KEFI-690526 format. One line per field, with one value per residue (C-alpha): z, y, x; residue number from 1; chain; residue in three letters. Coordinates in steps of 0.001 Angstrom, whole numbers, plus 524288, in hexadecimal, padded with zeros to 5 digits. Last residue first. Layout:
<recs>
w (Z  ...)
v (Y  ...)
u (X  ...)
resi (NUM  ...)
chain (A  ...)
resn (ALA  ...)
</recs>
This chain:
<recs>
w (1FBF2  20751  202B0  1FBDE  1F906  1FEA0  1F9AD  203C2  20AB2  21710  20F0B  200EA  1F989  1EF5A  1E63B  1DFD4  1D21E  1D065  1C2D9  1B604  1AEC4  1B9D2  1C387  1B9BF  1B5D1  1C3DC  1C7B1  1BC90  1C096  1CEC8  1CB35  1C356  1CEC0  1D80A  1CE68  1CC5B  1DA81  1E434  1EF05  1EADD  1E884  1E634  1E663  1E0DB  1E4BD  1E206  1E25E  1E992  1E5F9  1DD3B  1D5CF  1DB05  1D610  1E34F  1EDD9  1F457  202E1  20694  209EF  21770  217C1  2092E  200E4  204C7  1FA18  1FD7D  1F48D  1E908  1DFD2  1D4CB  1D5DF  1D5DE  1DEBE  1E7AE  1E851  1EBD4  1F61B  1FCAA  1FE04  2089F  1FDB9  1F860  1F781  1F226  1F53E  1EEC1  1F322  1E86D  1EB6F  1DE68  1E19B  1EF61  1EE85  1E0DF  1E313  1EF6E  1E853  1DD88  1E70A  1EF00  1E297  1DE3C  1D02D  1C3D7  1BEE0  1C63D  1CE75  1CFDD  1D927  1D637  1DFEB  1DB84  1DB03  1D10C  1C623  1BECC  1B0E4  1B30F  1B86E  1C3F0  1CCA1  1C994  1CBDD  1C2FD  1BC4B  1B98B  1B0DF  1A498  1A97C  1A1B6  1A906  1B57D  1B020  1AB52  1B857  1C01B  1B81D  1B702  1C5AE  1C798  1BEE2  1C546  1D252  1CDA9  1C89F  1D531  1DD49  1D484  1D573  1E3CC  1E75F  1EF06  1F90C  1FB1A  1FC1E  2063A  20E1C  20F2E  21293  21D9B  222AF  222E3  22A0B  2340A  236CB  23884  2416F  24990  24B68  25532  263B9  266C3  260EC  2530C  24FEF  2581A  25506  247C6  24EEB  256D1  262D2  26C01  278E9  281A7  28DC0  29676  29ECD  2AD7B  2B059  2B50E  2A7B8  2A477  29A80  28D3A  284AD  276C8  272F9  26648  26AE4  2753F  272E8  26B9C  25DCC  251F1  25A36  25A33  24E27  24CE0  24A7D  23FEE  23915  2391B  2359B  226E2  220F8  22383  2280A  227FF  22A12  231EF  233F1  231D7  2255E  21BA1  20CE2  20B37  20BEA  219DE  21D4E  21B0E  21528  2184B  21250  21755  2122F  203FA  1FB56  1F221  1F1FF  2009A  20547  1FC24  1F887  1F021  1E8EA  1EB63  1FA18  1FCC7  1F3CD  1F977  20781  202F5  2084D  205EC  20EF8  209B7  20F71  20B4C  20875  1FAF8  1F35B  1FD07  1F965  1EAC7  1EBB8  1F3A2  1E97E  1DEC2  1E63E  1E96B  1DBC1  1DF30  1DAD3  1D6A7  1DDD0  1DACD  1E839  1F20A  1EA9F  1EA56  1F139  1F8CF  1FC54  20883  207A8  21430  217AA  22209  22185  21ADF  20CF8  210A7  20687  1F8FD  1F187  1F82C  1F191  1E406  1E5AE  1EA1A  1DE6D  1D52F  1DA91  1D9C0  1CC18  1C7BB  1CD01  1C4E2  1C824  1D536  1E035  1E721  1F261  2008B  2083F  216B3  22240  22CA8  23734  22CE2  226C3  22885  21DCB  2102E  212AD  218B8  21120  2048D  1FCCA  1F072  1F71E  1F634  202AF  206F3  21576  21BE3  228B4  23271  23DF9  239EB  23557  23E94  2403F  23176  230E6  23A6B  232C9  226AC  22D24  23304  225BB  21FB6  22A2C  23871  23A6E  23A16  2391E  23023  23235  2280F  22B60  221F5  216CE  2142F  2083F  20B89  20C4B  21405  21E05  21EBE  2218D  22BED  232F9  23234  2387D  243A7  245D0  2447E  24E05  257CC  255C5  25863  26481  269B5  26680  26D96  279D1  27D2C  27AFC  275A5  268C0  26211  26990  26497  25944  25780  2543C  249FC  24265  2394D  23748  2339A  229A9  223F5  222B1  21BC8  21230  20F77  20B73  21224  2099E  20583  20CA3  2066F  1F9EC  1F8FF  1F666  1EBA9  1F3F5  1EAC7  1F3A4  1EE30  1EA54  1F104  1ECBE  1EA59  1E3F6  1F085  1EFDE  1FB8F  1FE5C  1FCF6  203AE  1FD6D  1FB05  20863  20D1D  2028A  1FA09  1F0B3  1E336  1D8FF  1D3D3  1C6A0  1C00E  1B318  1B296  1B319  1BFE3  1C37C  1C59B  1D37C  1D56B  1D2C9  1D81A)
v (58EC7  59524  5A2FD  5A490  5B308  5B8AB  5B925  5BE14  5B815  5B499  5ADFE  5A9FD  5A4DF  5AA3C  5A412  5ACB5  5B1BD  5B728  5B6D7  5B978  5C2EC  5C817  5C84D  5CE84  5D93E  5DC9A  5DCD2  5E602  5EF5E  5EEFB  5F0EE  5FCF8  601DC  600B0  605A4  6125B  61658  6175C  62177  62AAD  62008  611CC  607C4  5FA16  5F2CC  5E497  5DFE0  5D605  5CA64  5C514  5B890  5ADAD  5AC71  5ACEB  5A75E  5AF9F  5AE31  5B64C  5C47C  5C952  5D72B  5D6A6  5D1EB  5CA0D  5C637  5C94E  5D530  5CC0C  5D287  5DC31  5E05B  5EEE9  5ED4F  5E444  5EE51  5F92E  5F183  5ECC4  5F99B  5F587  5F291  5E6BD  5DE10  5DFCF  5EA50  5ECE5  5EB49  5E80E  5E052  5D91A  5CA94  5CAAF  5D75C  5D67E  5C7F6  5CAA1  5D4E0  5CB31  5C05A  5C972  5CDF5  5C019  5BF7F  5BA72  5C7E8  5D27F  5DC36  5EAC0  5F62F  602F6  60DDC  618D6  62366  6242D  62BE6  623E6  62039  6118A  610F6  61675  60A81  603BD  5F6E7  5F36E  5E63B  5DEF0  5D2CB  5DAFB  5E026  5EC32  5F47C  5F197  5F859  60446  60576  60467  60DE4  61782  6175B  61A1E  62640  62A88  6298C  631EE  63C75  63C49  63E1F  6492A  6509E  64CF5  654AF  64F15  659E2  65635  647D0  64A61  653C6  64A42  63F56  6479C  64A63  63BE1  63908  643AF  63DD6  63058  63587  63CC5  630CE  6371A  63429  6317C  6373D  63C75  63E88  64ABE  64EC4  6535C  65F3B  6605A  65995  65279  6576F  64BBA  64A35  63EAF  63573  633A9  639F4  64623  647E3  646A2  64FC5  64DD0  65930  65A95  64C4A  6463B  64711  63CE0  63315  62F56  62A6C  62EF1  63A72  63C67  64392  651F3  65672  64C31  64F85  65DF3  65CFD  65B97  6550B  64CB0  63E9B  63A19  62D6B  628FA  61B89  61C72  61EE0  629C3  627BB  62C4D  61EA0  61CEF  62A92  6274A  62F9B  635D4  641C5  64928  6529A  651D3  65DD7  657F9  664FF  6676F  659C7  659CD  64D09  64D09  64042  63381  63189  638CB  63045  6228D  62628  6318B  62C8D  638D3  63C5A  642BC  64AAC  64A10  654D9  65007  659D3  6573A  648DE  64B7D  655B1  64C4D  641AB  64AF4  64ECB  640A8  63B13  62E7B  62B78  61D7E  615F4  60955  602E3  60D94  61676  624CF  62FD6  626E2  62AD1  62C9C  6345D  63983  63D6F  645B0  646FC  6515D  64C3A  63F13  635ED  63247  63C81  637D7  62A87  63054  63A2A  62F74  626D5  63265  635F5  62809  626A0  6324D  62C20  62005  611D9  61481  60A69  609C7  61304  60EB1  616B8  61739  61B06  61D52  61492  60BFE  6177E  612AE  60824  60DB6  6182D  60F84  603F6  60A29  60FE6  60A3B  60782  61621  61D5F  62592  6283A  62D32  63491  6324C  6372A  63F21  6379C  63878  629CF  62850  6333B  62BDE  61F4B  626AB  62B65  61E14  6179C  62242  61F8D  62190  62EE7  63D0E  646D8  6529A  65C45  6655F  67392  679E4  67082  6654E  664B2  656D7  659BF  66625  65EB0  65459  65EC1  66505  65804  6557F  662C5  65E3B  651FA  658E0  66373  65911  651B6  65DDB  66128  6536B  653CE  660CF  65CFA  662AD  655F3  64F10  65490  64AC3  64293  64290  63E6B  646D5  63B73  636F6  643CC  6413C  6332E  637AD  6415F  63726  62D67  6376F  63B09  62CAE  62B61  62019  614B8  614E5  60C51  604E4  60CDF  60D3C  5FEA3  5FEA0  5FDD0  5F833  5F219  5F283  5E4A6  5D913  5CC21  5BF25  5BA55  5BC93  5CACD  5D1EA  5E037  5EC8B  5F980  6056C  60D35  60956  6171A  62094  62A89  6314D  62B4B  6345B  63F36  63F58  64C29  6461E  63EAB  64B86  64F9E  64A73  653DD  651F8  64B64  64EFE  646CD)
u (2CD16  2C5D0  2C844  2BB22  2B9E1  2AD61  29F5D  295CD  28A11  29153  29BFE  299C7  2A585  2AEBC  2B8A2  2C2B6  2C583  2B7D2  2B1FA  2B8DE  2AFFC  2A768  2B29D  2BBD9  2B254  2AEED  2BD4A  2C0D9  2B60B  2BA96  2C8D6  2C503  2BCD0  2C856  2D271  2CB14  2CD86  2C23C  2C38E  2B8A8  2AEB9  2ABD5  2A0FA  29F68  29322  28FEC  281E3  27977  27106  27B9E  278E5  2818A  28F74  29603  28D26  282E3  28056  274B5  27757  27398  278E3  27B2D  26FED  2640D  25AA4  24C75  24CA5  24F51  258DB  25659  2646E  2617C  255B6  25D66  2683F  25EAB  25725  263B1  26AF9  2748A  27E53  276F0  282E4  29087  29A7E  2A7A3  2B5C4  2BF8E  2CBF5  2CB49  2C9FC  2C44E  2BCB0  2B717  2B4BB  2ACE2  2A4C1  2A18B  29E02  29565  28EAA  28B72  28FA0  28920  2858A  28CBC  28521  28765  28852  28F56  2927C  29B79  29104  2862C  27FF5  275BA  27996  2798A  26BC7  26417  262FE  26FCD  276C7  2822E  280E3  28D8B  28DA6  28F6B  29CA0  2A0A6  296A5  29E2D  2AA3F  2A2DA  29BBB  2A852  2B05E  2A502  2A310  2B18A  2B13E  2A493  2AB99  2B6DE  2ADC2  2A5E1  2B237  2B6DC  2AA12  2A900  2B50C  2C07E  2BE85  2B053  2B39A  2BE41  2B5E2  2AA93  2B418  2B9CB  2AC22  2A90D  2B5CE  2B311  2A5B1  2ABAC  2B647  2AC24  2A3A3  29A84  299F4  28BC5  27F80  2802E  271BC  26F71  27D83  27887  2731F  2669B  26C5D  26333  25DC5  25BBF  25360  2567C  24E78  24E94  2415D  2486D  24E60  25CC1  262BC  2694A  26D97  272B0  27147  27600  2841F  2822E  27773  26B33  26D31  26556  260F7  2522C  24DDE  24A4C  25839  25A4F  24D8F  25143  25FBC  25FAB  26B78  2774A  27847  2865F  28DA6  2995F  29F2B  2ADBC  2B563  2B272  2B284  2A46B  29E8D  2A389  29EAF  2907B  285A6  2788A  27205  2664B  25C14  25FE1  26064  26A95  271BD  27065  273BC  27F5F  28601  29246  2946B  29BBE  29D5E  29083  28840  2894A  285C8  27D5C  2706F  26876  25D45  250F6  245DC  237AF  22DDC  22A0F  23242  23D3C  23DED  23D60  24827  25084  24E5A  252B6  25F04  26224  260E0  2683B  27607  278D6  28371  27C33  27C36  27FBD  27690  27A2A  272E3  269EF  25C22  253E0  2473F  2414C  23376  22CE4  21E0B  215D8  2171E  21117  216FE  21236  21A07  22669  225BB  22362  22E5F  237A7  234A7  235D9  24342  2483E  24279  24A6A  256CE  253E0  2508D  24A14  24AAC  23D98  23AA6  239CD  23004  2333D  22AC1  2350B  23ADD  2417C  2489E  256A5  255D3  2578B  261D6  26C44  266BB  26B9B  2606D  25A78  24D75  24AFE  2479E  23C0E  23A40  22DD9  22F0B  22416  22BEC  237A9  243B1  24F59  251A2  25214  25C19  264C3  262C4  26703  27378  27699  2759E  27DF4  2882E  28BF0  285C6  28A75  27F61  280A0  2758F  26FD7  26CA0  27646  273AF  27D00  285B4  289D6  2986E  29587  28D8D  2983A  2A27F  299D4  2981C  2A6B6  2A8D8  2A03B  2A854  2B567  2B145  2AD20  2B9D3  2C1DB  2B9FA  2BBB9  2CA29  2CBF3  2C492  2B747  2AFFE  2A415  29F69  2A865  2B24B  2C032  2C8C9  2D4E5  2DDD7  2D3C3  2D351  2DEC9  2DA70  2CCC0  2D1FD  2DB28  2D013  2C79F  2D25F  2D51C  2C6EF  2C036  2BC47  2ADFA  2A45B  29905  297DA  2A6B5  2A766  2B194  2BDDE  2C81F  2D25A  2E021  2E3D2  2EA14  2EFB9  2E928  2DC98  2D514  2D933  2DEFC  2DBD1  2E3EB  2E116  2E778  2DB03  2D5F3  2D39C  2CF8A  2D698  2CD10  2CD3C  2D319  2CA84  2C3ED  2C781  2CBB8  2BEDF  2B77E  2B12E  2A3E5  298C0  29421  2871E  27901  26E14)
resi (455  454  453  452  451  450  449  448  447  446  445  444  443  442  441  440  439  438  437  436  435  434  433  432  431  430  429  428  427  426  425  424  423  422  421  420  419  418  417  416  415  414  413  412  411  410  409  408  407  406  405  404  403  402  401  400  399  398  397  396  395  394  393  392  391  390  389  388  387  386  385  384  383  382  381  380  379  378  377  376  375  374  373  372  371  370  369  368  367  366  365  364  363  362  361  360  359  358  357  356  355  354  353  352  351  350  349  348  347  346  345  344  343  342  341  340  339  338  337  336  335  334  333  332  331  330  329  328  327  326  325  324  323  322  321  320  319  318  317  316  315  314  313  312  311  310  309  308  307  306  305  304  303  302  301  300  299  298  297  296  295  294  293  292  291  290  289  288  287  286  285  284  283  282  281  280  279  278  277  276  275  274  273  272  271  270  269  268  267  266  265  264  263  262  261  260  259  258  257  256  255  254  253  252  251  250  249  248  247  246  245  244  243  242  241  240  239  238  237  236  235  234  233  232  231  230  229  228  227  226  225  224  223  222  221  220  219  218  217  216  215  214  213  212  211  210  209  208  207  206  205  204  203  202  201  200  199  198  197  196  195  194  193  192  191  190  189  188  187  186  185  184  183  182  181  180  179  178  177  176  175  174  173  172  171  170  169  168  167  166  165  164  163  162  161  160  159  158  157  156  155  154  153  152  151  150  149  148  147  146  145  144  143  142  141  140  139  138  137  136  135  134  133  132  131  130  129  128  127  126  125  124  123  122  121  120  119  118  117  116  115  114  113  112  111  110  109  108  107  106  105  104  103  102  101  100  99  98  97  96  95  94  93  92  91  90  89  88  87  86  85  84  83  82  81  80  79  78  77  76  75  74  73  72  71  70  69  68  67  66  65  64  63  62  61  60  59  58  57  56  55  54  53  52  51  50  49  48  47  46  45  44  43  42  41  40  39  38  37  36  35  34  33  32  31  30  29  28  27  26  25  24  23  22  21  20  19  18  17  16  15  14  13  12  11  10  9  8  7  6  5  4  3  2  1)
chain (A  A  A  A  A  A  A  A  A  A  A  A  A  A  A  A  A  A  A  A  A  A  A  A  A  A  A  A  A  A  A  A  A  A  A  A  A  A  A  A  A  A  A  A  A  A  A  A  A  A  A  A  A  A  A  A  A  A  A  A  A  A  A  A  A  A  A  A  A  A  A  A  A  A  A  A  A  A  A  A  A  A  A  A  A  A  A  A  A  A  A  A  A  A  A  A  A  A  A  A  A  A  A  A  A  A  A  A  A  A  A  A  A  A  A  A  A  A  A  A  A  A  A  A  A  A  A  A  A  A  A  A  A  A  A  A  A  A  A  A  A  A  A  A  A  A  A  A  A  A  A  A  A  A  A  A  A  A  A  A  A  A  A  A  A  A  A  A  A  A  A  A  A  A  A  A  A  A  A  A  A  A  A  A  A  A  A  A  A  A  A  A  A  A  A  A  A  A  A  A  A  A  A  A  A  A  A  A  A  A  A  A  A  A  A  A  A  A  A  A  A  A  A  A  A  A  A  A  A  A  A  A  A  A  A  A  A  A  A  A  A  A  A  A  A  A  A  A  A  A  A  A  A  A  A  A  A  A  A  A  A  A  A  A  A  A  A  A  A  A  A  A  A  A  A  A  A  A  A  A  A  A  A  A  A  A  A  A  A  A  A  A  A  A  A  A  A  A  A  A  A  A  A  A  A  A  A  A  A  A  A  A  A  A  A  A  A  A  A  A  A  A  A  A  A  A  A  A  A  A  A  A  A  A  A  A  A  A  A  A  A  A  A  A  A  A  A  A  A  A  A  A  A  A  A  A  A  A  A  A  A  A  A  A  A  A  A  A  A  A  A  A  A  A  A  A  A  A  A  A  A  A  A  A  A  A  A  A  A  A  A  A  A  A  A  A  A  A  A  A  A  A  A  A  A  A  A  A  A  A  A  A  A  A  A  A  A  A  A  A  A  A  A  A  A  A  A  A  A  A  A  A  A  A  A  A  A  A  A  A  A  A  A  A  A  A  A  A  A  A  A  A  A  A  A)
resn (UNK  UNK  UNK  UNK  UNK  UNK  UNK  UNK  UNK  UNK  UNK  UNK  UNK  UNK  UNK  UNK  UNK  UNK  UNK  UNK  UNK  UNK  UNK  UNK  UNK  UNK  UNK  UNK  UNK  UNK  UNK  UNK  UNK  UNK  UNK  UNK  UNK  UNK  UNK  UNK  UNK  UNK  UNK  UNK  UNK  UNK  UNK  UNK  UNK  UNK  UNK  UNK  UNK  UNK  UNK  UNK  UNK  UNK  UNK  UNK  UNK  UNK  UNK  UNK  UNK  UNK  UNK  UNK  UNK  UNK  UNK  UNK  UNK  UNK  UNK  UNK  UNK  UNK  UNK  UNK  UNK  UNK  UNK  UNK  UNK  UNK  UNK  UNK  UNK  UNK  UNK  UNK  UNK  UNK  UNK  UNK  UNK  UNK  UNK  UNK  UNK  UNK  UNK  UNK  UNK  UNK  UNK  UNK  UNK  UNK  UNK  UNK  UNK  UNK  UNK  UNK  UNK  UNK  UNK  UNK  UNK  UNK  UNK  UNK  UNK  UNK  UNK  UNK  UNK  UNK  UNK  UNK  UNK  UNK  UNK  UNK  UNK  UNK  UNK  UNK  UNK  UNK  UNK  UNK  UNK  UNK  UNK  UNK  UNK  UNK  UNK  UNK  UNK  UNK  UNK  UNK  UNK  UNK  UNK  UNK  UNK  UNK  UNK  UNK  UNK  UNK  UNK  UNK  UNK  UNK  UNK  UNK  UNK  UNK  UNK  UNK  UNK  UNK  UNK  UNK  UNK  UNK  UNK  UNK  UNK  UNK  UNK  UNK  UNK  UNK  UNK  UNK  UNK  UNK  UNK  UNK  UNK  UNK  UNK  UNK  UNK  UNK  UNK  UNK  UNK  UNK  UNK  UNK  UNK  UNK  UNK  UNK  UNK  UNK  UNK  UNK  UNK  UNK  UNK  UNK  UNK  UNK  UNK  UNK  UNK  UNK  UNK  UNK  UNK  UNK  UNK  UNK  UNK  UNK  UNK  UNK  UNK  UNK  UNK  UNK  UNK  UNK  UNK  UNK  UNK  UNK  UNK  UNK  UNK  UNK  UNK  UNK  UNK  UNK  UNK  UNK  UNK  UNK  UNK  UNK  UNK  UNK  UNK  UNK  UNK  UNK  UNK  UNK  UNK  UNK  UNK  UNK  UNK  UNK  UNK  UNK  UNK  UNK  UNK  UNK  UNK  UNK  UNK  UNK  UNK  UNK  UNK  UNK  UNK  UNK  UNK  UNK  UNK  UNK  UNK  UNK  UNK  UNK  UNK  UNK  UNK  UNK  UNK  UNK  UNK  UNK  UNK  UNK  UNK  UNK  UNK  UNK  UNK  UNK  UNK  UNK  UNK  UNK  UNK  UNK  UNK  UNK  UNK  UNK  UNK  UNK  UNK  UNK  UNK  UNK  UNK  UNK  UNK  UNK  UNK  UNK  UNK  UNK  UNK  UNK  UNK  UNK  UNK  UNK  UNK  UNK  UNK  UNK  UNK  UNK  UNK  UNK  UNK  UNK  UNK  UNK  UNK  UNK  UNK  UNK  UNK  UNK  UNK  UNK  UNK  UNK  UNK  UNK  UNK  UNK  UNK  UNK  UNK  UNK  UNK  UNK  UNK  UNK  UNK  UNK  UNK  UNK  UNK  UNK  UNK  UNK  UNK  UNK  UNK  UNK  UNK  UNK  UNK  UNK  UNK  UNK  UNK  UNK  UNK  UNK  UNK  UNK  UNK  UNK  UNK  UNK  UNK  UNK  UNK  UNK  UNK  UNK  UNK  UNK  UNK  UNK  UNK  UNK  UNK  UNK  UNK  UNK  UNK  UNK  UNK  UNK  UNK  UNK  UNK  UNK  UNK  UNK  UNK  UNK  UNK  UNK  UNK  UNK  UNK  UNK  UNK  UNK  UNK  UNK  UNK  UNK  UNK  UNK  UNK  UNK  UNK  UNK  UNK  UNK  UNK)
</recs>
């Protein structure tokens, strides 16, 4: 897929202000250090701009779609304006709907519940569990991990060629891997899907915070993403795209807001007329603050300019990849190879280290927060590691003592709020740990390595 043209190095923007930039954390070796948040792929810190917008609105908080009072009307306008802002941010088509959900996972489960009868679903094994698992009520074809973008397109075309061309079908694909950071050929996959009469949904959870996403330009049918990865606090997600399957489906949740009219029948039952708008799948009192926060983040990223944001991120990626390449014991995980375009998500293993031990040492001795495990993408990480599929990873990991062979990986991820010092400290820490070892003793507790403070 095409991405923004990066600005020159001289035009690289400064990090965007985020909450937590001044937080210090204690080190087991003594003293404190500014916390280096390098786990953006899990949850990015909230932009200061977003937090300020939410704080300014909070005194005016009121019920949405529920009352005639001034605050209720204000909150309703704010909620619906947030929907329009998100639609603009995503380059939605005129007839597309924007549905507010709890998360990317919730969005894709909503779409799964709205699939027409007999719908076939095609999904690569490389997907995050949020886009790998919701389709259990459909006939699912799981596609093997491709080793090039071109192979991904050919694999999909081959699978679609064997299906019934007259029935409904859906392809689900990520925009950027939450494990390798690599960009997927979304536009080409969308063209392949449509050529075979299928629709496509884009999991943009890892893409939208780093690159512009346009439903129209990519020609996808739906896009899903999460606010907490887009520098917005609170639990809000988005499903945006074509309205027909959503209008035809039973409401995702039954309740107030989703219903237009409810009447009692003589036999004691009720007749319900459901909404045709996005409200059909937004039953209950909506998270207006969450929706407003997502819209604020969309505005902030747009105003900052993705050209500059992409340029800065490429600058940080180069720092990390160059530093890791200088450590022979480090192996960076990749599907498409070193030259593949990517976002600021890099996973790796260190020879001779258990990944949990390494991540614990980064935190306890250097104040650096990363992620270790299988990243809720178990089939992909196991494919990249060549590990036994029967081996349990995170969410039920066996106890692994420091020094044992790693069955999991370490992930460093960053974005618009990351200063150079954080990635520089990370690279230095990796080199020192590999060369000199940990300076503290660690023990296994509930399957994880933690500093041993019993001495």
